[in-house]
N, C-alpha and C positions, 0 to 999 in steps of 0.2 A: 505492499500498500506505499501510496505518495498523499500527503497532508501541506498543504499551501495554508499560510495564516500573511496576510495582506493587512498592512495598519492605514487608514488615509485619516486625513486633514480632518481638523473638526468639522462637525456635522452639524453644529449647535441643534436648531428643532428640527429640522430636517428630518422626516419618518421614514421608519425605515423601508426601504422597495420590498414589493413583496413576491412569491415566489413566480408569480409570470411576469415581472418585472428582470428577477434572473435569470430567467428563459432567455428572454425578448434579447437581453444586454450581452449573451451568450452567442445567440445566432440561431438556439437550438429550441427542441419541441420539450415543453413539459411532461414529464411521467408523473411526477408526485410532487407535492411540495405543502407547507402548512407554516404558521407564523405562530410561536409558543411562547409564552415565557422572554419575550425580547430577544427570540432567537429565528428569523426567516429560513428556511433550509425550503432547497427546491433539485430533485433528481431529474438529472436531463437526460437526453434520449441518444446524444452521441457525442462525440468528441473525446472522450477518453483513453482511446487508444491512440490517439495522437500524441497523447503526453506521457505514458506508461508505455514503455515496451511490453506488448505482452497484455496490455490492458483491455477493459472491457471497456465498449462504449458508451454505456452507461454511466454516471459520473456524480456528484451532489457538489452542489453550492451552497457557501448559507453565509449569513449576515447578522451582525450584532452591533448594539453602540457600547462602548466603553470608554469609560472619561471623559464622555464627549466625542469619542474618534469613532468610525465607522470601522470595522474589525470585517473583513471577508474571509469568509474558508473555502476550500477545495477538497475535492479527498477522490483518488484517482486508485481502484484497486485493479487486482489481476483479473483476466476474463473467466467468468464466473462463479467470482467470489461474494460471499455472503455480504460482504460491504457494499455490494452495487445495490441493496435491497435496503431491507430495515436498520439492519444493524450499522449499514452508513452514517444511518442520521441520528442514530444512537451515538456515533464514533462523536459528529460532531457536536450534538449535544455535551459529551466528555471532556470534549477539547476547550470547549468555551465556557463551563463551570470551570475547567482547570486553570484559565489564564482571568478569569475574575477572581479566583479564589488569591492568585498570586499578585494580581493586581494593586497598587497602591488606591484608598479610598479615594 
């Protein structure tokens, strides 16, 4: 698996993008998505194989706000991995939780 974390500039009062917006920005079809507890996640249809050798085409993107900054997540998994399904969403939630736990208040 490969997971990337990108931290953007301050977002102020800008709302989080929805799963549809994450898919649109990636230029991919949305397979599944949700917004819960300040984390938006989207499972996308294609593109994972271009990032990870032997990767599954499906991959996850996520976003949340931490200390006023937009944090973007992407999870790429091997072809057929359980991480391309619900386990991938769970992994993004766990990463978000860990980042929050380790960030200053």
